[in-house]
N, C-alpha and C positions, 0 to 999 in steps of 0.2 A: 202153101201154108195158109189155108183158108180158116184153120182152126185158132189163129191169133195167140201164139204162144208168149212167153214174157220176153223181155228185152235181151236177156243173155242168149236166147235162141236165135233171135234176129242177128245180135252181133257176130255169133259163131257162123251163122250162115253167109254173112257178109265176108268175114276173114277167109272163109273157105273159097269164095269166087276170086278174092283177091289173090290167093295163093296161085292159081291158074291164070292170073293176069286177065280175068274176065271183068274188065272196069265197066263195061255197059250194064252186064248183069248185076254187079254190085250197086250201080246207080238205080236200076230198077227196084232193087230190094230196099234201097234208102228211101226211095219215094214212097213205096208201100209201108215201110217201117215208121216214118214220121206221121202217117195218117193213122196208123193203129196205136201208136205210143206218142201222142202230140206233146211232149215235153220240151221245154227250151233246150236242155242239155242235148236231146236227139237231133234236133235241128242244127246245133252247134257242131255236132259231130259230123253231119251230113255236109255242112259247109266246109269244115276243115279237110274232109275227104277229097272235095273238089279242088281245094288250095293245095294240098299234099301232091296231087298228081298233076298239077300246073293248069288246071281248068280255072283261071282265075274269074272269068266272066260268069262261069257257072256258079262259083262260090259266092259272088256278089248277088247273082239272081236268087241263090237258096236264101241268103240273108233277107232281101228284099222280100221274098215270099213268106219268111217267117214273120216280119213285120206285119205284113198284111193279114196273114192267117191269125194271129193273135190280136189284132184291132187295138183301139184305144183303151178297151177296158181291161184286157189282161196282159198289159205289156210289163216285160221283166228287164231289170237293169242289166242282168247277165247277157242277154241277147245283144242289147246295144254296145255293152262293152267290147264283146267278143267281135262285133261288126266294125266297131271303130278302130280296134287293134288290127284287124285285118287290113282296112285302108291304110293305117299307119304303116304297117310292113310292105305295102305296095306303093309308099311314098305319097300317097294321096292325102295329104294333111288337111286340106281344104274339105275334102269328103268327110274326114274323120270329125272335124270340128263342127260340121252341119250335122253329123249324126249325133254327136253329144248334146248340142243345143236343142236338137228335136226332142231328144229323150228327156232333157231337163225340163222342157215346156210341158210334156204329156204324162210324164209319171208324177205321182203324188210325192211331195216333199219328204214324206215319211219313209219312202222306200227308194230313195236314190242317193243314199249316203256314200256307197262305194262308187257310183256313178260320178259325184262330185270329185272324188279323190282321183278317180282315173282321168277326168277331164283336167284337173289342175296340173297333173303329172304331164299330160300331153302338151299343155300350153307352155308350161316351163322348159320342156325340151324343144318344142317346134314353134311355138308362137312368138309374136312380137310383143312389144311393151303394152299396147292398148289390150291385147288379147288376155295376157296375164291378168291385167287389171280387172278385166271383165270376169275372169274367173273368180278372182278374190271377193270382188264386190257380190257376185251371187252366192258365192259360199257364205258369205257375212250376212247377206239377206236372208238366206235359209236359216242360219243359226238365230237371228233375231226373231224370225217367224216363229220358229219352235219356241222360243222363250214366252213370246206374248201369247201364244196359244196355251201354253201350260199355265201361265199366270197373267191374266189379262191387265191386272192392276200393278204390274212392274212398270211403272213409269220410266225408270232409268233405261230399261231396254227400249221402251217407245221412243225415248230421245235419241238414242243411238240408231235405231232404225230410220227416224224420220231424217236425221242429219245424212245418214247414207243415202236416202231416196232423194233429198234435196240436191246432193251432188250430181245426180243423173240429170236433173233439170226438166223432168217431165212433169209439167203442172198438173194434169190430171191425176197422175199416180201420187203426187205429193198431197194434193187436196184428199184423195182418198184415204191416205195413211193417216192424215190429220184427223179427219172424221171418224175412221175406226179408233184412233187413240182416245179422242175426247169422248166417245161413247161409252167407256168404261169408268163411269161415275163411281167414286169411292163409296162403299157400302156403309160406312159409319160416317155420324154427323160430328165426329171429333176433327178439329182443325188440323191437328198434326197429319191426318191422312190426306188432306186436301192441299198441303203446301207444295208438294211436287206436281200434282194433278193440274193445279191452277196454272202453272207455267206452260203447259201444253196450249192452253188457251191463248196465252200472251205470245208465245212463239208463232202460232197460228195467225193472230191478227198482225203481227209484225211483218210476216210473210206476206199476207195479202196486201198490206200497204206499201211495203218497200220493194218488194220483188215483183209481184203481180201487178201493183198499182191500181187495184180494184177497190176504190174508195167505198163503195155501197157494201160490198161483201164484208170488208173489214168492219164497217158499222154494225153490221149484222151479227158478226162473231162477237164484238163487245156487248152487244145487247143480250144475245142468248147466254153468254157467260154470266152476266150480271143477274139475268132471271134464274139461273140454275143455282146461284150460292144461296144457302138458307141465312139470309141476314139477320133474322132474330136470334140466331144461335151465335152466328160469328160472321165476319165479313173480311174482306181484303182491300184494304185502302189503295192499295198499288193499282187495282183494276179501276176503280172509280177515277183515280187521278190520271191514268193513262188514257181512258176513254175521253176525259175533260180535254186533255193536251191535244188528242187526236182531232176533236172538234174545233180548238183554236187553230190547229194547222189547216183546218178546212175552212177557217175564216167564219165559223159559226159560233160566235161569243154566246148568243143567247142560249143554244143547246148546251154549251159547256157549262155555263153557270147553272142552267135549270138541271143538269146532272149533278153537280156538286151540291146544289141545294137539296136535292132529293136525298142525296147521300147522307148530309147531315140530319135530314129529317128522320130517315129510317134507321141509321146506324152511326150516330155521331162518334167520331175518333179525333184524337189529337192530331194524328198525322193528316186527316181530311181538312181539319181547321187550318192547320199551317199550309198545306198545299194550295188551299183556296186563296188564303191570304197572299202567299207568294205570288199567284197568278195575277191578283188584282194589283199588286205592287208593280208587276211588269208592265201592266196596262196603265198605270199611273192613276188608278182609280182609288185615291186615298180616302174619300168619304166611305167607300164601301169597305175599305181596310178597317176603318174605326168601327164601322158597325159590327164587322166580323169579329174583331177583338173582343167587343162588349158580350157578342154571343159566346165566343170561346171562354171567356172569364165567368160567365154565368154557367157554363157547363163544367168548368174546372177552377174554382177561385184559388185552390191551393197550388196551383202550378205557378212557381216563381219565374221559370223561363218566359212564360206568356206575359206576366207582368213587365219584364225586363224588355222583351221585344216591343212591346206596346209603347213604352216609354222611350226606347231608342228611336221608334218611328216618329214620335212627336218631337223628339230633338232634332233629328234629321229634318223635319219640317219647319224648324225654327221656333216651336211653340214651347219654350222652356217651362212656362207656368203650368201648361196642361201636363208636360211630363213630371214635374214636381209634384203635382197633385195625384198623378197616377201611382208614383212611388209612395206617397203618404198613405193613399188607401191600401196598398199592397202590404205596407209593413204593420198595419193595424189589423190585418187578417188573423183571425183566431187560430188558424192552421195552415202552415205552409210546408212544402216538401223540402225545399233547400233554402231555409232563411238566410243562412250565411253568404250565400250567392247573391241574394236579393239586397241585402245591406251592403255589401261590397260595391254592387252595382249603382246604389244609390249614392254612396259616398264619392265613388268616382265621377258620377255625374256632377255632384257639388264642386269637386275639385276641378274638373274640366271647365266649370262655369266661372272659375275664379272666387268662389264662395268658401273660403277658408273658415270663417266663423261657423257658417252653417254645416260644413263638415265635421267641425270639432264638436258642435252640438250633437250631431248624429252619432258621433264616437260615444259620446257621454250617454245618450239615450240607449245604445246598445249595450253598453257596460252595466246598465241598470238591469238588463235582462240576462246577462251572462258574463262570466268572468274568465271566459276561456283564454288560455295564454296567447293563442294567435291574435286574438282582438287587441290585446295590450301591445303585442309586438307591432302589429299594423299601426296601432295608435301612435307609438313612438316613432315609427318610420315616418308616419305622416307629419309629426310635429318637427322632426328634423328637417324635412324638405319642403315644409310650408313657407309661404312668403310672409314675413313679419317685418314691420318697420323697424323695431329697435335691434333687430338681428339677435333675438333671444332662443333662436331654435335650440341650441343645445341644451339650455337650462330647462326648456319646455320638455324636451325629449327625456332629460334626466329625471325630471319630475314625474312623468309617466312611468318610468321604471320604477321609482321608489313607491309609488301608488300600488302599482302592479304587484310588488313584492309584499306590500303589507297585505293586499286583497288575497293573494294566493296563500299566504301564511294562515290568514285567518279562515280560509276555506279548507286548510290541511291539504292541499294539492301539492306534494313533494316533486313528482316528476315533472309537473308544470313549472315549479319554481326553479328546478334545475335547468330547464330550457331557457327561462327567462334570465337567470343569472348569467349563463352562457352568453347569451345575446348582449346582455348588459356589459359584460366584461369586453367582448369583441367591440362593442360601441365606445367604452372608454379606452381601448387600446389604440383606436383609430382618432379619436377626437379628444379624449379627456386628457388630464395630466397625471403624474404618478400618485398624487394624494388620492384622487378619486378612484384610480384603479386599485389602490391598497384598500380602500373602503369596501370595494366590490368583492376583492378577493378574501376580505375578512368574512364576508357573507357566504362564501362557497362552502358546500356541505361536504363532509367526507362519507365514503361509501362503506357500508358494513355488510357483512354476510349474517343472516339469522336463520334460525329453523322455526318452522311453523307447522301445526298439524294440517293434515289435509282431511277435509270433511266433505263427504259426498252429499248429493241432493237430499238424500233421506236422513241427513244428519248423523251418519255413522263416520266414526274415525277410521281413516284408511292408512295413516302411517304419518311421516314427517317429509317435509320438502325443504330445500334451501332457497331462500330468496334473499334479494339485495334491498337494502334500505338506506335511506339518506338521513344524515344527522346533521342538523343546522346549527351553527354556534349561536345564533341568535335565540334559538328555541332553548339552547342549554343554559343561556344566561337568564332567561326570563324564570326559571324554575330552580333558584339556588336552594330555597328552603325545603323543597321536595328531595333534593339530593341528600340534604343533612338529615332529614327524617329517615330516608331509606338507609343511610349509614348507621344511624342510631338502631334501627331495627335490626340490621346485620349484626351489630355488636353485641346487641341483646341475646340473639339466638347463638351466637358463638359462646358466649359466656355461660349460658344454660347448657350448652353441650358438653363443656368442660368441667362443670361442678359435678361432685360425688352426691349420692342421696343422702349421706349424713349431714353434709353441709346445707342441703336443701331443707332437712328437717330442722335443722338448728336455726336457720333463717326464719323458718315458718314458726318456731317457738318464740323467738325474739319479737316477731312482729305481733305475736298473740299477747305477749306480756306488756308490750308497749300499748296495747290497745286496751287492757284490763284496767288498769288505774284510772285512764281516762273515763271508762265506763262507770266506774265507782264514783269518781268526782262527779259525774253527771247525774247519778242516782242520788247521791247525798244533797246536791245542790237542789234537786227537785222536791225532796222531802222538806228541807228548809223553806222552800218557798211555799208548800202546802201549809206548814204551821204558821207562817205569818199570815197567810190567808185566813186561817181560823181564828187568829187573834182578831183580826180587823172584824 
């Protein structure tokens, strides 16, 4: 058969020889067949021919020759799967495992999907615990590798991949994986795209410091990360603080302070100031803390928390005059983000120092700026719990409630008045007598339901809605004349509605007749006056 026919002709020739039990002739034909048509399936047929006729060593040699024939460039997973299953049938599980591992190492990952599946099934059937885990780990590594190849900026996949590699414990592989991951810098300068990426650097630095204990490499990781971040657009305070804390652990305070100072110079942030101050407090460098607080307040004078922390530091150091001066400067600022928190802290400071009169003055100053119901309630509670020589706490607290009620009534704050009266009623229930309680109950409003128009932002009426309103007895007593006038107007409207048109004309004529003589008298009197003037 020198003219090399197609595969079917060769297969027919082999079957012809097999019918006459000419195994050697069939083997020779297979040798020529796999050379003329060197496909993987033909080599597998040749090996199965040897296996089916009991030539186990011959079948193994055919598989080995096939692997050598195709080399490392044209390896096919079908050949190795067939080879491994052959060894599995011969109870040579170690040989099968070696074949699978060799194939997985030499075949590209995008062409060995079925090979992984067959290897997993083999290990589940014949492998031990470690073998099964190795298969699963390799399969997961392959999956993560595919994900990061398809999308290099999929940082969640990188995290999972690195965690998997770290469990294996190979330092070189772990470092290589980290380097591959951090090389995928986000293409955009938007901070939200960097939030996950920056944790790759953090984990890398922590791994080098804690696991490998390579101090110099850890320092290099931090510095490279800080050089990469576009600080003029955004920054990450966490990286600056972690690097400074790392230098502190390395007992290099000078470098730690230099790092944080550079951070405040390039990209000042509240978190950086707070972290730097906390570091100096831990080092008991209180003069440095004062300087940092001054710089912090120059950067953000509206930050009430900073003022409070600064004053608390001075209080802890025993310098109450300095703390009081800080509070005074703070409350006189033109703009504050949380003034209620600052005033509360200032008042609590004076109370803790036993300065009851100064705390009372602070409440009065605060009420000049706001009449919020919470301020009044806090003031009343303060007066009730304050230390007074004559034991007049209850009277002072009741006086505050009365002032608060008058103030809120003048301001028209109905819901705030309700809250105040509820607190006042509870106060009288616990401390006061029945007479005082009755006075408060007489001030309690009644709740009514009203309808009001719904007006959109453009001034268009969109219908009606039901709302609840409060009517206070004090407000009703102040306006009795208005009630009488409203009743008179209502009576007038009802009377006009019940009158007939003839009665209305008759009343109109009567009014006209009564007005005519008066006009006549006025005209005659005016003529007499003119005559007298002429005589004179």
